[in-house]
C-alpha positions as CSV (number, residue, x, y, z in Angstrom):
1,M,87.1,176.6,147.1
2,R,85.9,174.4,144.2
3,L,85.1,170.8,144.9
4,S,85.8,168.3,142.3
5,T,83.3,165.7,141.5
6,P,83.5,162.2,139.9
7,T,81.7,163.5,136.9
8,D,84.6,165.5,135.9
9,A,86.4,162.4,134.8
10,V,85.9,161.4,131.1
11,P,85.6,157.6,130.6
12,T,87.5,156.0,127.8
13,A,86.1,153.1,125.5
14,P,88.0,149.9,125.4
15,R,89.9,149.1,122.2
16,R,88.9,146.0,120.2
17,N,91.1,144.2,117.7
18,D,88.3,141.6,116.6
19,L,86.7,141.5,113.1
20,P,83.7,143.8,113.0
21,P,80.4,142.0,113.5
22,L,79.1,143.1,110.1
23,S,82.2,141.8,108.2
24,L,82.1,138.6,110.2
25,A,78.4,138.2,109.3
26,I,79.2,138.8,105.6
27,A,82.1,136.4,105.7
28,V,80.0,133.7,107.4
29,A,77.1,134.4,104.9
30,C,79.5,134.1,101.9
31,A,80.9,130.9,103.3
32,L,77.5,129.5,103.9
33,G,76.3,130.7,100.5
34,L,79.3,129.1,98.7
35,T,78.7,125.8,100.5
36,L,75.0,125.9,99.7
37,I,75.6,126.7,96.0
38,W,78.1,124.0,95.4
39,T,76.1,121.4,97.3
40,M,73.0,122.1,95.4
41,T,74.9,122.2,92.1
42,L,76.5,118.8,92.6
43,Q,73.3,117.2,93.8
44,R,71.4,118.6,90.9
45,I,74.0,117.2,88.4
46,A,73.9,113.8,90.1
47,Y,70.1,113.9,90.3
48,E,69.6,114.8,86.6
49,R,72.2,112.2,85.6
50,E,70.4,109.6,87.6
51,Q,67.0,110.6,86.2
52,A,68.4,110.5,82.6
53,V,69.8,107.0,83.1
54,A,66.5,105.8,84.7
55,A,64.5,107.3,81.9
56,A,66.8,105.7,79.3
57,M,66.4,102.3,81.1
58,E,62.7,102.6,81.2
59,S,62.5,103.6,77.5
60,N,64.8,100.7,76.5
61,A,62.8,98.3,78.7
62,N,59.6,99.3,76.8
63,L,61.4,98.9,73.5
64,A,62.7,95.5,74.6
65,I,59.1,94.5,75.4
66,A,57.9,95.7,71.9
67,F,60.8,93.9,70.2
68,E,60.0,90.7,72.1
69,Q,56.4,91.0,71.0
70,Q,57.5,91.3,67.4
71,I,59.8,88.3,67.6
72,Y,57.0,86.4,69.4
73,R,54.6,87.1,66.6
74,T,57.1,86.2,63.9
75,L,57.8,82.8,65.6
76,K,54.1,82.2,66.1
77,A,53.5,82.9,62.5
78,A,56.2,80.4,61.5
79,E,54.8,77.9,63.9
80,Q,51.3,78.2,62.5
81,V,52.5,77.9,58.9
82,A,54.7,74.9,59.8
83,S,51.9,73.2,61.8
84,F,49.4,73.7,59.0
85,A,51.9,72.3,56.4
86,R,52.6,69.3,58.7
87,E,48.9,68.5,59.1
88,Q,48.3,68.7,55.4
89,Y,51.3,66.6,54.6
90,L,50.5,63.9,57.1
91,N,46.8,63.8,55.9
92,H,47.2,64.6,52.2
93,G,50.9,64.0,51.5
94,D,50.4,63.0,47.8
95,T,48.5,66.2,47.0
96,L,50.5,68.8,49.0
97,D,51.9,71.5,46.7
98,L,53.8,74.2,48.7
99,Q,54.7,76.0,45.5
100,R,51.0,76.3,44.7
101,W,50.4,77.5,48.2
102,E,52.8,80.3,47.8
103,T,51.5,81.2,44.3
104,R,47.9,81.3,45.5
105,G,48.7,83.2,48.6
106,V,47.9,80.5,51.1
107,I,51.3,81.4,52.6
108,R,51.0,85.1,53.0
109,E,54.0,85.9,55.2
110,S,56.7,87.4,52.9
111,M,59.3,86.9,55.6
112,F,59.6,83.2,54.9
113,N,62.3,82.5,52.3
114,I,61.5,78.8,51.9
115,I,59.1,76.2,53.4
116,S,60.0,72.5,53.0
117,V,58.8,69.1,54.2
118,V,61.7,66.8,55.0
119,D,61.2,63.0,55.4
120,A,62.7,60.8,58.1
121,R,65.9,60.3,56.1
122,G,66.5,64.0,55.8
123,N,65.4,64.3,52.1
124,I,63.3,67.2,50.9
125,V,60.0,65.8,49.6
126,R,58.0,69.0,49.3
127,S,59.2,72.6,49.0
128,S,58.2,76.0,48.0
129,R,61.5,76.3,46.1
130,L,63.3,74.0,43.7
131,P,65.4,71.7,43.7
132,L,64.1,68.9,45.8
133,N,67.3,66.7,45.7
134,V,68.7,68.1,48.9
135,N,69.4,66.2,52.2
136,Y,69.2,67.9,55.6
137,A,70.1,64.9,57.8
138,D,73.1,66.7,59.1
139,R,71.4,70.0,59.9
140,E,70.8,71.0,63.5
141,F,67.1,71.6,63.1
142,F,66.6,68.0,61.7
143,I,68.8,66.3,64.4
144,A,67.2,68.2,67.3
145,Q,63.6,67.1,66.3
146,R,64.7,63.6,65.4
147,D,66.5,62.9,68.7
148,I,63.6,63.9,71.1
149,T,60.8,61.5,72.2
150,P,57.4,62.0,70.5
151,D,55.6,62.9,73.6
152,L,57.9,65.9,74.1
153,A,58.1,66.9,70.5
154,H,54.5,68.0,69.5
155,D,54.3,71.6,68.5
156,V,57.8,72.5,69.7
157,L,59.3,75.0,67.3
158,H,63.1,74.6,67.1
159,V,64.9,77.9,66.2
160,S,68.2,76.8,64.7
161,Q,71.5,78.7,64.4
162,P,72.0,80.7,61.2
163,V,73.1,78.5,58.3
164,L,73.9,78.9,54.6
165,G,70.9,77.5,52.8
166,R,71.5,74.6,50.4
167,V,68.5,75.5,48.3
168,T,68.5,79.3,48.4
169,G,72.3,79.8,48.7
170,R,71.6,82.6,51.3
171,W,72.2,82.8,55.1
172,Q,69.0,82.1,57.0
173,I,67.6,80.9,60.3
174,P,65.7,77.6,59.9
175,M,62.8,76.9,62.3
176,S,61.4,73.3,62.4
177,L,58.5,71.3,63.7
178,G,58.8,67.5,64.0
179,M,56.4,65.0,62.4
180,W,55.4,61.6,63.9
181,R,53.3,58.8,62.6
182,E,50.3,57.5,64.7
183,D,52.5,54.6,65.8
184,G,55.1,57.1,67.2
185,R,57.7,56.7,64.4
186,F,59.6,59.8,63.4
187,A,58.3,61.0,60.0
188,G,60.6,64.0,59.4
189,V,60.3,67.7,59.9
190,V,58.6,70.8,58.4
191,V,61.2,73.6,58.1
192,V,60.5,77.3,57.7
193,S,63.5,79.6,57.0
194,V,63.7,83.3,57.7
195,D,66.4,85.8,56.7
196,P,68.3,86.8,59.9
197,A,67.8,90.5,58.9
198,K,64.0,90.1,59.3
199,F,64.5,89.7,63.1
200,T,66.1,93.1,63.4
201,D,63.8,95.1,61.1
202,F,62.3,96.5,64.3
203,H,65.1,99.1,64.2
204,R,63.2,100.8,61.4
205,Q,60.2,101.3,63.7
206,A,62.1,102.5,66.8
207,N,64.6,105.4,66.8
208,L,67.5,104.0,68.8
209,G,69.9,106.8,67.7
210,P,73.5,106.6,66.6
211,G,75.1,103.4,67.9
212,G,71.8,101.8,68.6
213,L,72.0,98.0,69.2
214,L,69.3,95.4,68.5
215,E,70.1,91.7,69.1
216,L,68.3,88.4,69.1
217,T,70.3,85.6,70.8
218,G,69.6,82.0,71.5
219,L,70.1,80.6,74.9
220,D,72.7,78.4,73.3
221,G,74.9,81.5,73.1
222,T,74.7,82.0,69.3
223,V,73.5,85.4,68.0
224,R,70.6,84.9,65.6
225,G,70.6,88.5,64.4
226,R,72.4,91.7,65.5
227,K,72.0,95.3,64.1
228,I,74.2,98.3,65.1
229,D,73.1,101.4,63.2
230,D,72.8,100.0,59.6
231,E,75.3,97.2,60.0
232,R,73.8,93.7,60.4
233,S,75.6,90.5,61.6
234,F,74.7,87.1,63.0
235,G,76.3,83.8,64.1
236,M,78.6,85.3,66.7
237,D,79.3,83.8,70.2
238,A,77.5,85.7,72.9
239,H,78.8,83.8,76.0
240,D,81.2,86.6,77.0
241,L,78.7,89.4,76.6
242,P,77.6,90.9,80.0
243,W,73.8,90.9,79.2
244,F,74.0,87.2,78.2
245,Q,75.7,86.4,81.6
246,R,73.2,88.6,83.5
247,R,70.4,86.5,82.0
248,A,71.4,83.6,84.2
249,I,70.6,85.8,87.2
250,A,67.5,87.6,86.0
251,Q,65.1,86.9,83.1
252,A,64.9,90.6,82.3
253,G,66.9,93.7,83.3
254,S,68.5,97.0,82.3
255,Y,71.9,98.4,83.1
256,V,74.7,100.7,81.8
257,D,77.3,98.7,79.8
258,G,80.8,100.1,79.6
259,G,81.3,99.2,75.9
260,S,82.0,95.5,76.2
261,L,80.8,94.8,72.6
262,D,82.5,97.4,70.5
263,G,83.8,100.1,72.9
264,V,80.6,102.1,72.8
265,P,79.1,102.6,76.3
266,R,75.3,101.9,76.1
267,V,72.2,101.7,78.2
268,V,71.2,98.0,77.7
269,S,67.9,96.3,78.3
270,F,67.4,92.5,77.8
271,R,64.5,90.1,78.1
272,T,64.3,86.3,78.0
273,M,61.4,85.0,75.9
274,A,58.9,82.9,77.8
275,D,58.1,80.2,75.1
276,Y,61.3,80.0,73.2
277,P,65.0,79.6,74.1
278,L,65.8,83.1,73.0
279,M,66.6,86.5,74.5
280,V,66.2,90.0,73.0
281,T,68.6,92.9,73.7
282,V,68.1,96.6,73.0
283,G,70.8,99.2,73.6
284,T,71.2,102.9,73.0
285,A,74.4,104.9,73.2
286,F,75.1,106.2,76.7
287,K,76.5,109.4,75.3
288,S,73.4,110.2,73.3
289,E,71.1,109.4,76.3
290,L,73.0,111.7,78.6
291,A,73.7,114.5,76.0
292,P,70.9,116.8,77.4
293,S,72.0,116.1,81.0
294,Q,75.6,116.8,80.1
295,A,74.7,120.1,78.4
296,R,72.9,121.2,81.6
297,R,75.9,120.0,83.7
298,H,78.3,122.3,82.0
299,G,75.9,125.2,82.6
300,Y,75.6,124.3,86.3
301,L,79.3,124.3,86.7
302,W,79.9,127.6,84.9
303,L,77.2,129.1,87.0
304,A,78.6,127.9,90.3
305,G,82.1,129.1,89.3
306,G,80.8,132.6,88.4
307,V,78.8,132.9,91.6
308,S,81.7,131.7,93.7
309,S,84.1,134.4,92.3
310,G,81.6,137.3,91.9
311,L,79.1,137.2,94.6
312,V,79.8,139.0,97.9
313,L,76.4,139.3,99.4
314,F,74.3,136.5,100.6
315,T,71.1,138.0,99.1
316,A,72.5,138.1,95.6
317,L,73.6,134.5,95.9
318,L,70.2,133.4,97.1
319,M,68.4,135.3,94.3
320,L,70.5,133.7,91.6
321,A,70.0,130.3,93.2
322,L,66.3,130.8,93.1
323,S,66.4,131.9,89.5
324,R,68.3,128.8,88.5
325,Q,65.8,126.7,90.5
326,R,62.9,128.2,88.5
327,A,64.7,127.5,85.3
328,A,65.2,123.9,86.3
329,A,61.5,123.6,87.2
330,E,60.5,125.0,83.8
331,A,62.8,122.5,82.1
332,L,61.2,119.7,84.1
333,Q,57.8,120.9,83.2
334,A,58.7,121.0,79.5
335,S,60.1,117.5,79.8
336,E,56.9,116.3,81.3
337,A,54.9,118.0,78.6
338,L,57.0,116.2,76.0
339,F,56.3,112.9,77.7
340,R,52.5,113.5,77.7
341,A,52.6,114.5,74.0
342,T,54.5,111.3,73.2
343,F,52.2,109.2,75.4
344,H,49.0,110.5,73.7
345,Q,50.3,110.3,70.2
346,A,51.5,106.7,70.4
347,A,50.3,104.4,67.6
348,M,49.1,101.8,70.1
349,G,46.8,102.1,73.0
350,I,48.5,102.5,76.4
351,V,46.8,102.1,79.7
352,H,48.2,102.6,83.2
353,L,46.4,100.4,85.8
354,S,46.5,99.8,89.5
355,P,47.5,96.3,90.6
356,E,43.7,95.7,91.2
357,G,42.9,96.6,87.6
358,R,41.5,100.1,88.1
359,I,42.2,102.4,85.2
360,L,44.5,105.3,86.2
361,L,45.5,106.8,82.9
362,V,44.9,106.1,79.2
363,N,46.3,107.7,76.0
364,E,44.2,109.1,73.2
365,K,44.6,106.0,71.0
366,F,43.1,103.7,73.6
367,R,40.2,106.1,74.2
368,A,39.5,106.3,70.5
369,M,39.6,102.5,70.1
370,L,36.8,102.1,72.7
371,G,34.8,105.2,72.2
372,Y,34.7,106.3,75.9
373,D,35.9,109.6,77.2
374,M,38.6,109.9,79.8
375,A,36.1,110.4,82.8
376,E,34.1,107.3,81.8
377,L,37.2,105.1,81.6
378,R,38.5,106.2,85.0
379,E,35.2,105.1,86.6
380,R,35.8,101.6,85.4
381,T,38.2,98.7,85.8
382,I,39.9,97.0,82.9
383,F,37.7,94.0,83.5
384,E,34.4,96.0,83.2
385,I,35.2,97.0,79.6
386,G,36.2,93.5,78.6
387,D,34.3,90.5,77.4
388,P,32.0,89.5,80.4
389,Q,32.5,85.8,79.6
390,R,36.3,86.1,79.9
391,Q,36.6,88.3,83.0
392,L,38.0,85.4,85.1
393,E,40.6,84.7,82.5
394,A,41.7,88.4,82.4
395,R,41.9,88.5,86.2
396,L,44.1,85.4,86.3
397,Y,46.4,86.8,83.6
398,L,46.9,90.0,85.5
399,R,47.5,88.1,88.8
400,K,50.0,85.9,87.0
401,R,51.9,89.0,85.7
402,L,52.0,90.5,89.2
403,S,53.3,87.4,90.8
404,L,56.9,86.6,91.5
405,D,56.9,83.9,88.8
406,S,55.6,86.2,86.1
407,A,58.5,85.2,83.8
408,D,56.4,82.0,83.2
409,A,53.4,83.9,82.0
410,L,52.9,84.6,78.3
411,P,54.3,88.0,77.3
412,E,51.0,88.9,75.6
413,M,47.5,87.6,75.2
414,E,44.7,88.1,72.7
415,K,41.4,89.2,74.2
416,T,38.3,91.2,73.4
417,Y,36.9,94.5,74.6
418,L,33.4,95.9,74.2
419,R,33.3,99.3,72.7
420,K,30.9,101.9,74.0
421,D,28.6,101.2,71.0
422,G,28.5,97.5,71.9
423,S,30.7,96.3,69.1
424,L,33.5,93.8,69.7
425,L,37.2,94.9,69.6
426,W,39.9,92.2,69.3
427,V,43.3,93.3,70.7
428,C,46.7,91.9,71.4
429,E,47.6,93.0,74.9
430,A,51.0,92.9,76.7
431,L,51.3,93.8,80.4
432,G,54.4,95.3,82.0
433,V,54.7,95.7,85.8
434,V,56.3,98.8,87.4
435,Q,57.7,98.1,90.9
436,D,58.4,100.4,93.7
437,R,61.8,100.5,95.6
438,Q,60.7,97.6,97.7
439,G,60.0,95.5,94.7
440,R,56.2,95.5,95.1
441,P,53.9,96.1,92.1
442,E,53.1,99.7,92.0
443,R,51.5,100.1,88.5
444,V,50.7,98.0,85.5
445,V,51.3,99.3,81.9
446,A,49.2,97.6,79.3
447,V,50.2,98.1,75.6
448,V,47.1,97.3,73.4
449,Q,47.1,96.7,69.6
450,D,43.9,96.5,67.6
451,I,43.8,93.1,65.7
452,T,40.1,93.1,64.8
453,A,40.9,93.1,61.1
454,R,43.3,90.2,61.5
455,K,40.8,88.2,63.5
456,A,38.2,88.7,60.8
457,L,40.6,87.5,58.2
458,E,41.5,84.5,60.2
459,A,37.8,83.6,60.6
460,R,37.3,84.0,56.9
461,L,40.3,81.8,56.0
462,S,39.2,79.2,58.5
463,H,35.7,79.1,57.0
464,D,37.1,78.9,53.5
465,A,39.3,76.0,54.4
466,L,36.4,73.9,55.7
467,H,33.6,74.8,53.3
468,D,32.9,74.3,49.6
469,P,33.3,77.7,47.9
470,L,30.4,77.1,45.4
471,T,27.6,75.9,47.7
472,G,28.8,77.1,51.1
473,L,28.3,73.6,52.5
474,P,31.0,71.9,54.6
475,N,33.6,70.2,52.4
476,R,35.0,66.7,52.6
477,M,37.5,67.6,55.4
478,M,34.8,69.0,57.6
479,F,32.5,66.2,56.7
480,H,35.0,63.6,57.9
481,D,35.7,65.6,61.1
482,R,32.0,65.9,61.9
483,L,31.4,62.2,61.2
484,G,34.2,61.3,63.6
485,Q,32.7,63.5,66.4
486,V,29.2,62.0,65.9
487,L,30.6,58.4,66.0
488,E,32.5,59.2,69.2
489,S,29.4,60.6,70.8
490,A,27.3,57.6,69.7
491,R,29.9,55.3,71.3
492,R,29.7,57.1,74.6
493,R,25.9,57.1,74.8
494,Q,25.7,53.6,73.2
495,G,23.3,55.0,70.6
496,M,22.9,54.9,66.8
497,A,24.1,57.3,64.1
498,A,24.0,57.1,60.3
499,V,25.8,58.4,57.2
500,L,24.3,58.8,53.7
501,F,26.0,59.2,50.3
502,L,24.0,60.6,47.4
503,D,24.9,61.2,43.8
504,L,22.7,63.4,41.5
505,D,21.2,61.5,38.6
506,G,21.0,63.6,35.4
507,F,23.4,66.3,36.5
508,K,25.9,65.6,33.7
509,E,23.2,66.1,31.1
510,V,22.3,69.5,32.6
511,N,25.9,70.5,32.8
512,D,26.6,69.4,29.2
513,T,23.5,70.9,27.6
514,L,23.0,74.2,29.6
515,G,26.6,74.9,30.5
516,H,28.7,75.0,33.6
517,A,27.0,78.2,34.9
518,A,23.6,76.4,34.9
519,G,25.3,73.4,36.6
520,D,26.7,75.5,39.3
521,E,23.3,77.1,39.9
522,L,21.7,73.7,40.1
523,L,24.3,72.5,42.7
524,K,23.5,75.6,44.8
525,Q,19.8,74.9,44.8
526,V,20.4,71.3,45.6
527,A,22.5,72.4,48.6
528,R,19.7,74.6,49.9
529,R,17.1,71.9,49.6
530,L,19.3,69.4,51.4
531,E,19.9,71.9,54.2
532,D,16.1,72.2,54.6
533,C,15.8,68.5,55.0
534,M,18.3,68.3,57.9
535,R,17.9,68.9,61.7
536,A,20.1,71.4,63.5
537,E,22.4,68.6,64.8
538,D,22.8,66.9,61.4
539,T,25.4,67.8,58.7
540,V,25.2,67.9,55.0
541,A,28.4,68.4,52.9
542,R,29.5,68.5,49.3
543,I,32.0,65.7,48.8
544,G,33.0,66.6,45.3
545,G,31.4,67.1,41.9
546,D,27.7,66.2,42.2
547,E,28.2,63.9,45.3
548,F,26.9,64.9,48.7
549,G,27.2,63.4,52.1
550,V,24.9,63.5,55.1
551,V,25.7,62.7,58.8
552,L,22.7,62.0,61.0
553,A,23.9,62.6,64.6
554,V,21.1,60.7,66.4
555,V,19.1,57.8,64.9
556,A,16.4,56.1,67.1
557,Q,15.8,53.2,64.7
558,E,16.7,52.0,61.2
559,G,13.5,53.4,59.7
560,D,14.6,57.0,60.7
561,C,17.4,56.8,58.2
562,E,15.1,55.6,55.4
563,Q,12.6,58.4,56.2
564,V,15.4,61.0,55.8
565,A,16.5,59.4,52.6
566,D,12.9,59.4,51.3
567,K,12.5,63.1,52.2
568,I,15.7,63.9,50.3
569,L,14.5,62.0,47.2
570,E,11.1,63.7,47.3
571,T,12.7,67.1,47.7
572,L,15.1,66.6,44.8
573,S,12.4,65.2,42.6
574,R,10.7,68.5,42.4
575,P,11.6,70.8,39.4
576,F,14.5,73.2,39.6
577,A,14.1,76.6,38.1
578,L,17.3,77.5,36.2
579,P,17.8,80.7,34.1
580,G,15.6,80.2,31.0
581,R,14.6,76.6,31.7
582,E,13.1,74.2,34.3
583,V,14.9,70.9,34.8
584,R,14.3,67.7,36.8
585,I,16.8,65.4,38.3
586,S,16.9,62.7,40.9
587,A,19.4,61.2,43.3
588,S,20.8,57.8,44.2
589,V,21.2,57.4,47.9
590,G,23.2,54.8,49.9
591,G,23.3,54.6,53.7
592,A,25.1,52.9,56.6
593,L,24.1,52.7,60.3
594,F,26.4,52.7,63.3
595,P,27.0,50.3,64.9
596,L,24.9,47.9,62.9
597,H,26.9,48.2,59.6
598,G,30.3,49.0,61.1
599,Q,32.3,50.4,64.0
600,S,34.8,52.5,62.1
601,M,34.5,55.6,59.9
602,D,36.1,53.9,56.9
603,S,33.8,50.8,57.1
604,L,30.7,53.0,57.3
605,L,31.7,55.2,54.4
606,A,32.5,52.1,52.3
607,R,29.0,50.7,53.1
608,A,27.2,53.9,52.3
609,D,29.2,54.3,49.0
610,T,28.3,50.7,48.0
611,G,24.7,51.3,48.8
612,M,24.7,54.4,46.6
613,Y,26.0,52.5,43.6
614,A,23.5,49.8,44.3
615,A,20.7,52.4,44.1
616,K,22.1,53.5,40.7
617,H,22.3,49.9,39.6
618,E,18.6,49.3,40.5
619,G,17.4,52.3,38.4
620,K,18.4,55.5,40.2
621,G,16.1,57.8,42.1
622,R,16.0,55.5,45.2
623,F,17.7,54.6,48.5
624,C,19.6,51.3,49.1
625,W,21.5,49.7,51.9
626,E,24.6,47.7,50.9
627,D,22.9,44.5,51.8
628,E,20.3,45.2,49.1
629,A,22.9,45.2,46.3
630,P,22.3,42.2,44.0
631,D,25.9,41.9,43.1
632,A,28.7,43.8,44.7
633,G,30.9,43.2,41.7
634,T,28.5,44.9,39.2
635,A,28.0,47.8,41.6
């Protein structure tokens, strides 16, 4: 009999109706992959758009700084010309000839259409353009200067709204400086006019692209100049413009404008000028700024759509995502390389600094300007390569720009650096502060322009304005200025000072017989001999023709003045070697002592002049006080 065992029974597997684990894993992987792809794509699009907008704002902010600097230099040039014309008119009104200034190149700025001096009644009394029979009493630039008190008016340049010129017949922006007499009475204005288009010529130097906007607006709400592409305009009301309204909240800023001006959306940056009631605005078309980002956005969307419909396996999705990530990294690297190339090829020196003044990064232009290599500069601070005597001033300027009230600081300053070879480099430097997300200073960007040639020209022009071109001696203007300083010093120390006038005896005969060239040579030799007779603190000047003046800064007693005069007479009595001939001349010298012969400059000059004529009357070749004159009428 066969026994059955349990092993004879065959077990049966349970039946499952669930999705197979592999299919479930693939479905889950596909769902996760799709979620990951679309999340990354949308984030990338948003990130690149944000980066493009931020880069456009930063670029426009830098252009606004540069545009502000150009406007600032233009206004400073106008202010200097107006100030110089005002000084010359108040001191030498009868001889001021603005047309002659323009012809001889004293006024070198070609941007100024017309320069005029207007009296207290509004009539033009001096102008670089004819006619003169024009009255400006009803003009804004005249009324604004006339109606302010003198103690608030000195050196305040008023930038008027655009007007149609009564002399030139062209639209222009007048800029005026007020004039006041010593007793405080209003004496008129000096007005310098500029074509409104000159303020927007910066567009030629910066590529703002199609739809680019450049605007200079007064804080009174009137546009001084606006340029969109090649179209220029001015005189419009800016009160309703968003950037003008934002200026009431912040002195400078950048934002995306939806097309409030002409329907063209733009990235707009604006800045309020520190020293003038003006603001500058720079705008670039939003479409142009985002064109590269938009092109990549379409690519990202097409890619995500293709991956969503065609990929089944998680691995393929991941590989494609990694491929696109590498492409994005290469694009970012190429963009960074483009930035570095632009940075190092800039026409001005650019320096990135820490808030403490340590040099972080410089471009090739700055390195070439100073002669250091990159490693040497990174070992230094910006103060160590500057003028040692002005380090404190540079530190205070940087601290001011980093402070919360940096809007009150000057937008730029002129300073000196020392090149590696020890030579001096004059620059115009503007500082911009980059802040972190918490609003704290993170980095300082300095834009440096070499102005060494301009400074040399200014020094030469200043020297020429105060010195005689033939002899190199101080001229009449510098003589009077030096005499005023000496008299003020003598009053403070209760000491004595002296002034001498001398006229050459026999110079006319030399000039008539040997010619003007010989006369000029004789005046040069006389000037050198007079300089040899003077102490370092004394001044000898050519007053005009063959007349010279001497200021003795310190006189212990009356006899000291006579000793100097005797030394001059003895020196000039020796023969002069002229080309082809030796000549002899003498001099008649008159003097006056402070305070013995007078307290004021005019009285001392009159006494010295009378003494000189007394010396001529007594036989020339001698020194006389006024008191020694036998008859003032005959002198």
